[in-house]
N, C-alpha and C positions, 0 to 999 in steps of 0.2 A: 365795900370797905377799903379803907385807905390803907395803904401799906406803911409800916414803920419806916423810920430813918435806916436802921440798921438792915433792913430788908432792901430798901432802895439802894443802899451802898453796896451791898452785895451784887446786885443786879447791875449796876454801875460798872463795877469791876470785872463782873462775866462779859458785859459789852465789849471789853477790850480783847477778849479771847473768841467771842463768838456772835453772831447776830442774835439780838434778842428777839424772841416770838411776838407777834403783834400785840397780845394782850400785856405782854410785860413792857414793851415800849409806851403803851398808851398809859399804863398805870405809873410808869417811872415818870413820863412825862407830867401827868396829873400832879404828882406829888412835888416835883420839881417847880411846878407853877406856884405853888403854895409855900415852899420851904426854902429859905435862903441859905441853911446851911448845907444841904444836900446839893443844892444849885451850884455852891462854891467848890464842893468837893467834886462835882462832875466836872467842872471846868478845869480843876487841878488835874485831874486824871486825864484829860483831853490833852493838855499841856505837857503833861510828862510823855503821854504817848508819842505826840509830835517831835517832841526833842530826842525821844530814844531813837525814832526812825531817822530823824536827820542825823545824828551821832551814827548809827548804822551805815547810813549813805555816805559817811564821811565829811559831812558839812557841821559847820557849828551851829547849834540851835538857835533859831531867831528870838531874841528877848531874852535869853538866858544869859545872867552875867557869868563871866569867867569864874571856874572853880577855884582856882588858885592851887590846883594840883599840878604836881611835877610834869613835865612833858610826857616823860615815859610812864606814867600812870595813866595820863588821859590816852596815850597811844594804846596801852593794854586794854583798857576798857573799851575803845573804840573798836579794836581788831576782835574783841570777844563780841560785841553786838554785833558787829558784820558777821562773824562766824556763825551764830546764831540765826542770823536774818537769811543768810544764804542756804541753811540747813533747814530752813522754812519753819524754825521755832516760834515764828511771831504771830501765828494763829489768826489770819486776817479774817 
C-alpha cells in the first residue's frame, strides 16, 4: 500500500531528527519516485537543513540569497543556532 503525501512529508520531516527505519526509507523512496510534490518538499527540507548547519558553523549558506536582515539580527540568529548545536540539540 502506497503512503499518502501527508505520511511521507511527516517521515521526511522526522528524518531530519532521526534515522528512518529501513522499511520507512524504502517506502518514502518509492513514493518520492512517483510524486513530484513530495520530492520537491524533500529537497527543500534538505536545503534548509544544510543552510541551518552552515549558519550554526558560522558560514554563509551556499546558494542562499542574503536575507536583508540587519547585522545584529543575523548575529543573534547565528549565535542561537550555534548554542543549540553545541548543546547537541541538532539530533543527528
